[in-house]
N, CA, C and O of each residue as an XYZ file, in Angstrom:
736
protein
N       9.816     -6.004    -55.154
C       9.882     -4.901    -54.232
C      10.836     -5.162    -53.051
O      11.073     -6.317    -52.697
N      11.365     -4.134    -52.461
C      12.292     -4.241    -51.435
C      11.671     -4.966    -50.156
O      12.362     -5.690    -49.440
N      10.363     -4.728    -49.926
C       9.625     -5.286    -48.832
C       9.432     -6.747    -49.158
O       9.184     -7.100    -50.311
N       9.540     -7.593    -48.169
C       9.184     -9.027    -48.430
C       7.761     -9.100    -48.691
O       6.963     -8.645    -47.873
N       7.366     -9.672    -49.838
C       5.989     -9.878    -50.044
C       5.205    -10.683    -49.071
O       4.020    -10.465    -48.821
N       5.942    -11.647    -48.521
C       5.319    -12.573    -47.479
C       4.908    -11.726    -46.236
O       3.950    -12.068    -45.543
N       5.634    -10.638    -45.971
C       5.373     -9.884    -44.861
C       4.178     -8.862    -45.000
O       3.809     -8.177    -44.046
N       3.628     -8.806    -46.185
C       2.514     -7.880    -46.490
C       1.213     -8.402    -45.888
O       1.005     -9.614    -45.834
N       0.373     -7.546    -45.455
C      -0.905     -7.951    -44.880
C      -1.981     -7.830    -45.939
O      -3.161     -8.055    -45.672
N      -1.555     -7.465    -47.173
C      -2.564     -7.372    -48.284
C      -2.081     -8.324    -49.332
O      -0.883     -8.579    -49.454
N      -3.001     -8.846    -50.081
C      -2.642     -9.777    -51.197
C      -1.769     -9.121    -52.209
O      -1.994     -7.945    -52.494
N      -0.783     -9.777    -52.785
C       0.163     -9.250    -53.794
C      -0.637     -8.470    -54.852
O      -0.276     -7.336    -55.167
N      -1.727     -9.058    -55.414
C      -2.444     -8.430    -56.488
C      -3.098     -7.078    -56.125
O      -3.533     -6.326    -56.998
N      -3.153     -6.782    -54.740
C      -3.618     -5.530    -54.303
C      -2.503     -4.556    -53.926
O      -2.736     -3.358    -53.767
N      -1.248     -5.108    -53.781
C      -0.065     -4.320    -53.578
C       0.541     -3.832    -54.750
O       0.896     -2.655    -54.808
N       0.729     -4.767    -55.882
C       1.155     -4.492    -57.230
C       0.034     -4.750    -58.133
O      -0.189     -5.897    -58.519
N      -0.718     -3.711    -58.512
C      -1.973     -3.825    -59.315
C      -1.527     -3.671    -60.755
O      -0.891     -2.692    -61.147
N      -1.904     -4.723    -61.551
C      -1.756     -4.679    -63.074
C      -2.895     -4.013    -63.598
O      -3.969     -4.611    -63.529
N      -2.851     -2.776    -64.159
C      -3.910     -2.011    -64.619
C      -4.662     -2.766    -65.635
O      -5.887     -2.650    -65.666
N      -4.007     -3.575    -66.520
C      -4.769     -4.223    -67.628
C      -5.819     -5.232    -67.153
O      -6.815     -5.411    -67.854
N      -5.671     -5.851    -66.092
C      -6.579     -6.812    -65.621
C      -7.361     -6.466    -64.315
O      -8.238     -7.203    -63.863
N      -6.976     -5.287    -63.744
C      -7.613     -4.886    -62.447
C      -8.922     -4.219    -62.649
O      -9.054     -3.351    -63.511
N      -9.975     -4.631    -61.816
C     -11.153     -3.804    -61.874
C     -10.928     -2.375    -61.297
O      -9.963     -2.144    -60.568
N     -11.785     -1.474    -61.618
C     -11.596     -0.025    -61.090
C     -11.411      0.049    -59.566
O     -10.707      0.903    -59.028
N     -12.118     -0.943    -58.882
C     -11.959     -0.819    -57.402
C     -10.655     -1.257    -56.832
O     -10.253     -0.860    -55.738
N      -9.949     -2.152    -57.662
C      -8.627     -2.455    -57.212
C      -7.636     -1.274    -57.460
O      -6.725     -1.024    -56.670
N      -7.850     -0.606    -58.532
C      -7.062      0.576    -58.851
C      -7.203      1.669    -57.817
O      -6.212      2.204    -57.321
N      -8.486      2.010    -57.484
C      -8.764      2.930    -56.413
C      -8.211      2.427    -55.160
O      -7.571      3.187    -54.434
N      -8.420      1.132    -54.833
C      -7.959      0.624    -53.665
C      -6.474      0.756    -53.372
O      -6.039      1.064    -52.262
N      -5.727      0.505    -54.435
C      -4.261      0.672    -54.470
C      -3.831      2.120    -54.238
O      -2.839      2.381    -53.557
N      -4.627      3.104    -54.840
C      -4.274      4.449    -54.691
C      -4.596      5.005    -53.308
O      -3.942      5.928    -52.822
N      -5.595      4.435    -52.702
C      -5.957      4.941    -51.368
C      -5.497      4.091    -50.233
O      -5.800      4.409    -49.082
N      -4.736      2.955    -50.502
C      -4.436      2.113    -49.446
C      -3.327      2.900    -48.550
O      -2.560      3.757    -48.989
N      -3.397      2.441    -47.220
C      -2.441      2.983    -46.303
C      -1.002      2.348    -46.577
O      -0.869      1.357    -47.295
N      -0.011      2.949    -45.995
C       1.320      2.227    -46.132
C       1.202      0.786    -45.741
O       0.301      0.450    -44.972
N       2.100     -0.135    -46.245
C       2.015     -1.489    -45.862
C       2.681     -1.812    -44.501
O       2.555     -2.889    -43.918
N       3.437     -0.705    -44.043
C       3.907     -0.829    -42.651
C       3.949      0.557    -42.063
O       4.008      1.573    -42.756
N       3.913      0.542    -40.650
C       4.059      1.874    -40.009
C       5.253      2.648    -40.412
O       6.349      2.101    -40.534
N       5.058      3.958    -40.630
C       6.160      4.772    -41.009
C       6.845      5.449    -39.792
O       6.152      5.972    -38.919
N       8.108      5.445    -39.732
C       8.654      6.068    -38.484
C       8.752      7.582    -38.609
O       8.996      8.223    -37.587
N       8.586      8.198    -39.747
C       8.660      9.622    -39.792
C       8.157      9.973    -41.299
O       7.949      9.121    -42.163
N       8.011     11.249    -41.447
C       7.763     11.820    -42.844
C       9.061     11.755    -43.633
O      10.162     11.790    -43.082
N       8.882     11.655    -44.987
C      10.038     11.692    -45.852
C       9.942     12.866    -46.872
O       8.860     13.279    -47.289
N      11.049     13.329    -47.212
C      11.173     14.395    -48.231
C      10.853     13.772    -49.679
O      10.971     12.569    -49.913
N      10.456     14.675    -50.578
C      10.183     14.004    -51.918
C      11.468     13.404    -52.570
O      11.393     12.435    -53.326
N      12.594     13.981    -52.269
C      13.737     13.325    -52.823
C      14.086     12.050    -52.165
O      14.638     11.163    -52.817
N      13.790     11.897    -50.873
C      13.948     10.552    -50.151
C      13.011      9.535    -50.830
O      13.374      8.370    -50.992
N      11.873      9.956    -51.204
C      10.777      9.095    -51.810
C      11.301      8.735    -53.217
O      11.324      7.559    -53.581
N      11.690      9.667    -53.947
C      12.072      9.512    -55.415
C      13.244      8.546    -55.487
O      13.228      7.638    -56.318
N      14.298      8.716    -54.614
C      15.504      7.951    -54.766
C      15.771      6.796    -53.817
O      16.881      6.274    -53.716
N      14.765      6.442    -53.166
C      14.909      5.309    -52.121
C      13.707      4.309    -52.463
O      12.551      4.543    -52.113
N      14.096      3.155    -53.192
C      13.021      2.219    -53.443
C      12.423      1.629    -52.195
O      11.239      1.292    -52.190
N      13.172      1.494    -51.163
C      12.565      0.864    -49.840
C      11.510      1.790    -49.190
O      10.597      1.333    -48.502
N      11.674      3.109    -49.436
C      10.606      3.999    -48.928
C       9.425      3.932    -49.828
O       8.298      3.771    -49.360
N       9.657      4.059    -51.204
C       8.499      3.954    -52.196
C       7.731      2.675    -52.013
O       6.504      2.696    -52.110
N       8.399      1.534    -51.747
C       7.815      0.290    -51.667
C       6.823      0.067    -50.451
O       6.178     -0.973    -50.314
N       6.767      1.088    -49.627
C       5.901      1.101    -48.535
C       4.515      1.432    -48.910
O       3.606      1.257    -48.099
N       4.277      1.942    -50.198
C       3.007      2.256    -50.716
C       2.713      1.288    -51.915
O       3.582      1.057    -52.756
N       1.505      0.748    -51.967
C       1.185     -0.029    -53.131
C       1.277      0.788    -54.437
O       1.310      2.018    -54.427
N       1.319      0.017    -55.601
C       1.617      0.705    -56.866
C       0.668      0.049    -57.919
O       0.151     -1.058    -57.768
N       0.498      0.865    -59.010
C      -0.275      0.383    -60.121
C       0.740      0.338    -61.271
O       1.383      1.351    -61.545
N       0.900     -0.786    -61.942
C       1.658     -0.884    -63.013
C       0.813     -0.650    -64.327
O      -0.125     -1.393    -64.613
N       1.165      0.344    -65.056
C       0.427      0.707    -66.343
C       0.793     -0.153    -67.450
O       1.353      0.279    -68.457
N       0.471     -1.405    -67.267
C       0.794     -2.309    -68.419
C      -0.180     -2.156    -69.625
O      -0.035     -2.906    -70.590
N      -1.094     -1.286    -69.614
C      -2.019     -1.028    -70.653
C      -1.472     -0.108    -71.624
O      -2.019     -0.032    -72.725
N      -0.428      0.624    -71.346
C       0.282      1.531    -72.256
C       1.503      0.742    -72.857
O       2.302      0.131    -72.148
N       1.576      0.809    -74.204
C       2.757      0.237    -74.892
C       3.708      1.182    -75.389
O       3.353      2.027    -76.211
N       4.990      1.113    -74.927
C       5.968      1.991    -75.373
C       6.929      1.199    -76.303
O       7.383      0.086    -76.038
N       7.174      1.911    -77.412
C       8.143      1.298    -78.354
C       9.650      1.475    -77.804
O       9.934      2.319    -76.954
N      10.491      0.679    -78.320
C      11.871      0.717    -77.997
C      12.512      2.168    -78.142
O      12.529      2.700    -79.252
N      12.991      2.749    -77.129
C      13.543      4.060    -77.233
C      12.528      5.141    -77.357
O      12.884      6.244    -77.772
N      11.305      4.910    -77.033
C      10.256      5.949    -77.074
C       9.442      6.130    -75.880
O       9.126      5.221    -75.112
N       9.120      7.362    -75.768
C       8.172      7.732    -74.583
C       6.834      8.224    -75.129
O       5.994      8.699    -74.364
N       6.631      8.119    -76.406
C       5.379      8.606    -76.998
C       4.211      7.639    -76.712
O       4.305      6.421    -76.864
N       3.157      8.246    -76.306
C       1.855      7.581    -76.114
C       0.962      8.051    -77.314
O       0.692      9.232    -77.534
N       0.571      7.068    -78.004
C      -0.248      7.409    -79.206
C      -1.667      7.697    -78.825
O      -2.149      7.029    -77.910
N      -2.380      8.594    -79.405
C      -3.727      8.914    -78.992
C      -4.689      7.811    -78.845
O      -5.602      7.936    -78.030
N      -4.574      6.723    -79.566
C      -5.453      5.572    -79.438
C      -5.306      4.911    -78.085
O      -6.153      4.102    -77.706
N      -4.188      5.252    -77.294
C      -3.995      4.581    -76.050
C      -4.380      5.536    -74.869
O      -4.284      5.136    -73.709
N      -4.799      6.751    -75.156
C      -5.152      7.626    -74.115
C      -6.252      7.105    -73.208
O      -6.166      7.212    -71.985
N      -7.295      6.534    -73.823
C      -8.379      5.958    -72.967
C      -7.958      4.910    -72.027
O      -8.646      4.644    -71.042
N      -6.837      4.294    -72.296
C      -6.257      3.244    -71.301
C      -5.890      3.832    -69.996
O      -5.753      3.104    -69.013
N      -5.724      5.100    -69.935
C      -5.449      5.844    -68.702
C      -6.595      6.198    -67.866
O      -6.446      6.563    -66.700
N      -7.795      6.092    -68.464
C      -9.092      6.579    -67.853
C      -9.275      5.883    -66.510
O      -9.638      6.578    -65.561
N      -9.070      4.640    -66.344
C      -9.216      4.086    -64.924
C      -8.290      4.649    -63.889
O      -8.648      4.754    -62.716
N      -7.071      5.023    -64.318
C      -6.113      5.657    -63.442
C      -6.679      7.088    -63.068
O      -6.768      7.491    -61.909
N      -7.023      7.754    -64.108
C      -7.506      9.169    -64.002
C      -8.814      9.105    -63.073
O      -8.946      9.961    -62.198
N      -9.643      8.247    -63.224
C     -10.916      8.155    -62.426
C     -10.544      7.845    -60.873
O     -11.103      8.443    -59.954
N      -9.585      6.889    -60.675
C      -9.060      6.649    -59.413
C      -8.484      7.768    -58.684
O      -8.728      7.998    -57.499
N      -7.647      8.515    -59.485
C      -7.074      9.811    -58.946
C      -8.141     10.848    -58.622
O      -8.105     11.519    -57.591
N      -9.116     10.951    -59.567
C     -10.145     11.957    -59.357
C     -10.932     11.654    -58.076
O     -11.252     12.571    -57.319
N     -11.258     10.320    -57.818
C     -11.921      9.965    -56.594
C     -11.114     10.288    -55.385
O     -11.628     10.775    -54.377
N      -9.858     10.017    -55.492
C      -8.971     10.306    -54.301
C      -8.923     11.824    -53.920
O      -8.991     12.210    -52.753
N      -8.803     12.629    -54.970
C      -8.705     14.065    -54.774
C     -10.028     14.661    -54.385
O     -10.068     15.729    -53.775
N     -11.093     14.010    -54.717
C     -12.423     14.447    -54.300
C     -12.525     14.375    -52.728
O     -13.246     15.158    -52.109
N     -11.801     13.442    -52.134
C     -11.769     13.297    -50.700
C     -10.730     14.095    -50.026
O     -10.952     14.580    -48.917
N      -9.585     14.261    -50.650
C      -8.519     15.088    -50.162
C      -7.762     15.804    -51.443
O      -6.941     15.176    -52.111
N      -8.078     17.035    -51.696
C      -7.459     17.681    -52.792
C      -5.894     17.879    -52.649
O      -5.219     18.272    -53.601
N      -5.358     17.589    -51.415
C      -3.891     17.698    -51.262
C      -3.160     16.406    -51.453
O      -2.010     16.297    -51.029
N      -3.785     15.387    -52.091
C      -3.133     14.108    -52.383
C      -1.974     14.394    -53.385
O      -2.034     15.302    -54.213
N      -0.928     13.560    -53.249
C       0.189     13.644    -54.240
C       0.411     12.243    -54.752
O       0.402     11.257    -54.015
N       0.615     12.206    -56.085
C       0.856     10.938    -56.728
C       2.249     10.954    -57.449
O       2.600     11.940    -58.096
N       3.010      9.870    -57.326
C       4.275      9.792    -57.994
C       4.068      8.825    -59.230
O       3.641      7.675    -59.130
N       4.432      9.457    -60.417
C       4.414      8.661    -61.620
C       5.915      8.350    -62.016
O       6.735      9.233    -62.267
N       6.178      6.992    -62.043
C       7.502      6.607    -62.224
C       7.732      5.882    -63.746
O       7.009      4.984    -64.180
N       8.754      6.397    -64.371
C       9.020      5.985    -65.684
C      10.165      4.877    -65.633
O      11.153      5.056    -64.922
N      10.015      3.787    -66.366
C      11.016      2.714    -66.307
C      11.380      2.369    -67.748
O      10.561      2.522    -68.655
N      12.635      1.895    -67.960
C      13.075      1.424    -69.327
C      13.569      0.062    -69.149
O      13.737     -0.458    -68.046
N      13.810     -0.535    -70.349
C      14.576     -1.917    -70.257
C      16.056     -1.655    -70.285
O      16.482     -0.512    -70.117
N      16.829     -2.651    -70.486
C      18.318     -2.546    -70.349
C      18.884     -1.620    -71.385
O      19.984     -1.109    -71.178
N      18.236     -1.373    -72.451
C      18.717     -0.481    -73.529
C      18.353      0.954    -73.409
O      18.760      1.771    -74.235
N      17.622      1.276    -72.439
C      17.047      2.698    -72.210
C      18.073      3.505    -71.411
O      19.082      2.996    -70.923
N      17.746      4.796    -71.311
C      18.637      5.743    -70.597
C      17.963      6.111    -69.325
O      16.771      5.870    -69.137
N      18.790      6.743    -68.378
C      18.270      7.127    -67.147
C      17.280      8.281    -67.113
O      16.462      8.441    -66.207
N      17.425      9.100    -68.210
C      16.423     10.255    -68.270
C      15.126      9.898    -68.981
O      14.648     10.628    -69.850
N      14.580      8.775    -68.596
C      13.411      8.346    -69.222
C      12.253      9.286    -69.107
O      11.996      9.769    -68.005
N      11.530      9.586    -70.165
C      10.375     10.604    -70.154
C       9.039      9.934    -70.147
O       8.030     10.621    -70.307
N       8.960      8.625    -69.971
C       7.631      7.991    -70.074
C       6.765      8.474    -68.870
O       5.569      8.662    -69.093
N       7.214      8.675    -67.715
C       6.391      9.286    -66.590
C       5.862     10.688    -66.895
O       4.710     10.998    -66.591
N       6.690     11.521    -67.487
C       6.325     12.747    -67.900
C       5.187     12.643    -68.958
O       4.184     13.343    -68.812
N       5.299     11.822    -69.987
C       4.269     11.714    -70.954
C       2.918     11.307    -70.264
O       1.885     11.895    -70.582
N       2.913     10.397    -69.407
C       1.649      9.956    -68.697
C       1.117     11.119    -67.890
O      -0.096     11.322    -67.862
N       1.937     11.868    -67.254
C       1.491     13.008    -66.473
C       0.839     14.010    -67.346
O      -0.194     14.545    -66.945
N       1.312     14.301    -68.438
C       0.808     15.347    -69.401
C      -0.550     14.813    -69.839
O      -1.541     15.543    -69.828
N      -0.595     13.617    -70.202
C      -1.918     13.058    -70.746
C      -2.984     13.151    -69.522
O      -4.079     13.679    -69.720
N      -2.662     12.668    -68.358
C      -3.640     12.781    -67.239
C      -4.090     14.241    -67.052
O      -5.263     14.523    -66.805
N      -3.118     15.154    -67.178
C      -3.535     16.581    -66.903
C      -4.324     17.094    -68.178
O      -5.426     17.619    -68.017
N      -3.813     16.959    -69.358
C      -4.419     17.571    -70.574
C      -5.754     16.881    -70.921
O      -6.746     17.563    -71.177
N      -5.784     15.610    -70.930
C      -6.863     14.790    -71.470
C      -7.934     14.480    -70.349
O      -9.122     14.332    -70.639
N      -7.484     14.394    -69.128
C      -8.469     14.009    -68.005
C      -8.627     15.062    -66.976
O      -9.382     14.865    -66.023
N      -7.952     16.191    -67.106
C      -8.073     17.365    -66.165
C      -7.627     16.977    -64.859
O      -8.206     17.483    -63.897
N      -6.670     16.143    -64.659
C      -6.087     15.927    -63.274
C      -5.055     17.074    -62.972
O      -4.113     17.265    -63.741
N      -5.234     17.793    -61.907
C      -4.365     18.914    -61.647
C      -2.904     18.532    -61.665
O      -2.490     17.634    -60.932
N      -2.132     19.184    -62.472
C      -0.653     18.837    -62.647
C       0.075     18.980    -61.407
O       1.031     18.237    -61.189
N      -0.306     19.924    -60.511
C       0.421     20.130    -59.229
C       0.367     18.917    -58.238
O       1.131     18.845    -57.276
N      -0.549     17.998    -58.518
C      -0.561     16.802    -57.542
C       0.210     15.633    -58.194
O       0.279     14.568    -57.579
N       0.758     15.762    -59.332
C       1.602     14.757    -59.927
C       2.948     15.089    -59.987
O       3.289     16.194    -60.409
N       3.839     14.171    -59.573
C       5.214     14.359    -59.617
C       5.788     13.147    -60.391
O       5.290     12.033    -60.228
N       6.796     13.343    -61.206
C       7.357     12.365    -62.034
C       8.843     12.115    -61.737
O       9.617     12.977    -61.319
N       9.151     10.838    -62.000
C      10.633     10.482    -61.889
C      10.918      9.374    -62.835
O      10.136      8.425    -62.870
N      11.997      9.403    -63.632
C      12.500      8.402    -64.456
C      13.518      7.598    -63.711
O      14.368      8.173    -63.031
N      13.471      6.234    -63.813
C      14.436      5.400    -63.119
C      15.329      4.571    -64.095
O      16.211      3.838    -63.647
N      15.090      4.695    -65.455
C      15.932      3.993    -66.339
C      15.661      2.461    -66.075
O      14.551      1.986    -65.834
N      16.786      1.797    -66.155
C      16.655      0.343    -66.017
C      16.960     -0.215    -64.567
O      17.150     -1.410    -64.339
N      16.984      0.758    -63.640
C      17.317      0.340    -62.247
C      16.431     -0.672    -61.602
O      16.899     -1.488    -60.808
N      15.092     -0.643    -61.936
C      14.166     -1.524    -61.409
C      13.345     -2.307    -62.366
O      12.124     -2.206    -62.479
N      14.111     -3.087    -63.037
C      13.366     -3.890    -64.126
C      12.308     -4.872    -63.511
O      12.474     -5.505    -62.468
N      11.220     -4.904    -64.296
C      10.175     -5.961    -63.880
C      10.575     -7.319    -64.294
O      10.231     -8.257    -63.575
N      11.250     -7.538    -65.351
C      11.720     -8.796    -65.780
C      13.192     -8.610    -66.083
O      13.557     -7.962    -67.064
N      14.058     -9.196    -65.215
C      15.552     -9.070    -65.451
C      15.904     -9.499    -66.840
O      15.597    -10.643    -67.177
N      16.524     -8.698    -67.695
C      16.921     -8.952    -68.955
C      18.084     -8.020    -69.407
O      18.046     -6.810    -69.185
N      19.093     -8.612    -70.032
C      20.117     -7.760    -70.553
C      19.885     -6.950    -71.859
O      20.669     -6.103    -72.287
N      18.703     -7.316    -72.442
C      18.442     -6.558    -73.680
C      16.982     -5.894    -73.629
O      16.431     -5.593    -72.571
N      16.439     -5.707    -74.866
C      15.116     -5.117    -74.953
C      13.995     -6.060    -74.412
O      13.972     -7.253    -74.717
N      13.125     -5.517    -73.648
C      11.983     -6.286    -72.966
C      10.830     -5.315    -72.799
O      10.903     -4.416    -71.961
N       9.805     -5.468    -73.550
C       8.633     -4.563    -73.509
C       8.125     -4.515    -72.168
O       7.778     -3.395    -71.793
N       7.997     -5.468    -71.350
C       7.398     -5.390    -70.021
C       8.254     -4.455    -69.093
O       7.723     -4.023    -68.070
N       9.441     -4.147    -69.369
C      10.263     -3.295    -68.574
C      10.132     -1.828    -68.985
O      10.531     -0.955    -68.215
N       9.602     -1.528    -70.142
C       9.293     -0.210    -70.714
C       7.829      0.116    -70.155
O       6.825     -0.127    -70.824
N       7.785      0.655    -68.945
C       6.530      0.828    -68.382
C       6.470      2.089    -67.451
O       7.469      2.760    -67.190
N       5.255      2.346    -66.989
C       5.073      3.437    -66.039
C       4.305      2.852    -64.812
O       3.437      1.997    -64.984
N       4.626      3.314    -63.588
C       3.860      2.883    -62.420
C       3.376      4.213    -61.762
O       3.938      5.290    -61.961
N       2.324      4.052    -60.990
C       1.723      5.244    -60.282
C       1.409      4.711    -58.841
O       0.902      3.616    -58.596
N       1.763      5.591    -57.993
C       1.478      5.291    -56.495
C       1.173      6.624    -55.803
O       1.753      7.665    -56.113
N       0.211      6.540    -54.825
C       0.032      7.720    -54.019
C       1.089      7.810    -52.905
O       1.308      6.869    -52.142
N       1.745      9.013    -52.850
C       2.755      9.142    -51.858
C       2.442     10.129    -50.708
O       3.330     10.427    -49.909
N       1.274     10.608    -50.618
C       0.809     11.430    -49.566
C       1.148     11.007    -48.218
O       1.669     11.829    -47.464
N       0.905      9.766    -47.809
C       1.283      9.355    -46.463
C       2.713      9.293    -46.225
O       3.091      9.422    -45.060
N       3.603      9.109    -47.186
C       5.046      9.185    -47.020
C       5.530     10.570    -46.788
O       6.579     10.738    -46.165
N       4.802     11.637    -47.271
C       5.184     13.052    -47.189
C       4.658     13.645    -45.795
O       5.238     14.603    -45.285
N       3.653     13.106    -45.253
C       2.890     13.740    -44.134
C       3.848     13.814    -42.966
O       4.489     12.827    -42.606
N       3.937     14.968    -42.391
C       4.611     15.184    -41.073
C       4.014     14.410    -39.975
O       2.799     14.394    -39.775
N       4.892     13.754    -39.246
C       4.288     13.094    -37.976
C       3.440     11.916    -38.295
O       2.418     11.692    -37.646
N       3.853     11.113    -39.332
C       2.956      9.986    -39.705
C       2.659      9.085    -38.510
O       3.537      8.786    -37.700
N       1.522      8.702    -38.431
C       1.066      7.752    -37.327
C       0.952      6.351    -37.795
O       1.501      6.064    -38.859
N       0.383      5.547    -37.210
C       0.191      4.082    -37.605
C      -0.338      4.073    -38.961
O      -1.034      5.007    -39.359
N      -0.042      3.051    -39.714
C      -0.458      2.861    -41.035
C      -2.064      2.820    -41.018
O      -2.687      2.117    -40.222
N      -2.603      3.556    -41.872
C      -4.078      3.734    -41.945
C      -4.666      4.723    -41.074
O      -5.889      4.864    -41.091
N      -3.912      5.454    -40.283
C      -4.462      6.419    -39.360
C      -4.801      7.667    -40.311
O      -4.108      7.851    -41.312
N      -5.779      8.454    -40.027
C      -6.158      9.602    -40.752
C      -5.037     10.536    -40.527
O      -4.326     10.500    -39.523
N      -4.886     11.496    -41.640
C      -3.905     12.474    -41.521
C      -4.187     13.544    -40.383
O      -5.364     13.777    -40.106
N      -3.225     14.170    -39.744
C      -3.525     15.226    -38.822
C      -4.249     16.397    -39.335
O      -4.093     16.766    -40.499
N      -5.056     17.014    -38.491
C      -5.777     18.224    -39.076
C      -4.812     19.340    -39.494
O      -3.765     19.534    -38.876
N      -5.187     20.077    -40.565
C      -4.234     21.101    -41.094
C      -4.819     22.414    -40.767
O      -4.235     23.448    -41.091
């Protein structure tokens, strides 16, 4: 991530949560964590989508439980239940604040294209299979811009999806990290 991990006040495994090994409380904790540093202002959705330094102010969950084949964004039905902990974390978050917004990011390896549809596939399953309101999910494909493992060729670990809550980045007049949102 663009932010220096050493500067974080939370452990790395709570900032970048690997869904495969994380207990449900870590997933929920990452979804509900405040920004890792105070935000100077609110950001537009486009600023969040296209600026990794802005996105990296929020913890993320790497969905390493979903396996994508080379050149594919298909999620087979036998993998749907692997999204259940994410869906439960999102459901818990929106029970506290129905206006939460989550960014689902799709990534490819070096052989993929920029118009990656993995994020969209995860969003559809969260909505259709787990009844997560689609209006709180926004998706963005990044292609191979942010590989997890630098590699010039095919690498399964790079064909992934990440999820993060972006509500604090969008809120007007963001206060100190962890401060409650202003009344609406």
